[in-house]
N, C-alpha and C positions, 0 to 999 in steps of 0.2 A: 464529537469524537467518533461518530458512526460513519464517517466518510469512507467510501470504498477506496478512494485515492485522491490526493491533491496534486495537481499538475502545475508546475511553476518554473520560471526562469530566474527566480530570486535566490540569492545565497542565504537569506534569512530562513527560508523554508527548511534548510538542513537542521538548524538548531531547533526550530519549532517542532518538527516531526520527531526528533530525538527526545525532546523534553516532554511533549504531550503524547508521544507514542501513537502517531497516526501514520499510515502509509503515504508516501509521497514520491513523486518523480520530478527530478530537476532536469530541464532541457538545457543542455550546454556541454561544453567539452572540459570544463574545469570548475572546481568549487573552492571557495575560500577555506572551508572547514571540512576536509576529507574525512576526519575522524567521525563525522556524522554517519558515514556509510558503515562504520563498525557497529552502530546501534541497530543495523538491519531494518531501519524504517524508511530509508530513501534509496532510490536507484537513480544513477546518472546515465542519461541515454545518448547524449550528443544531439545532433540536429536532424538526423535521418528519420523521416516519418515512419518507416517500417519498424525501426528500433523502438520508437516511442509507442507505437501500437502494441508491439510485443511486450513491452514493459507494463503497459496498462492491463493486458491480458494476464500477465504474471501476478500483478498486484491484486487483480480481481479474484484470481484463483486462491491466493493467500487469504484474502478477505473471506471467501466462501468457506475455506477450511477452518478459519477462526470462528466463524458463526456456527458451523456444525459442532465444533468442539465445545462451545459454550452454551448451546441450546439445551434446555432441560429435556429429559426423556419424556415421551408422551405418557400420560397417566392412565389413559384408557385406550383400548383397541376398538376400532370401528368394526361392527359386524355387518356382513352382507345379509340383506333380507330378500 
């Protein structure tokens, strides 16, 4: 469940990403279960490479925000000597 993103052309990935709450990108122009996009865990890109790359960057950015939000605060400060 620590994947930055799952890239797939399968319709099943829509359900899996919604149920297991992991970020995913589906490559294609249609999906069998568009309600999965309402869960905000999946992005549909189409077939253009530039759009797929942009979606990967967006998902990576969201992953980084999530990691920062869940990281515990540092307990000690480093001192320069």
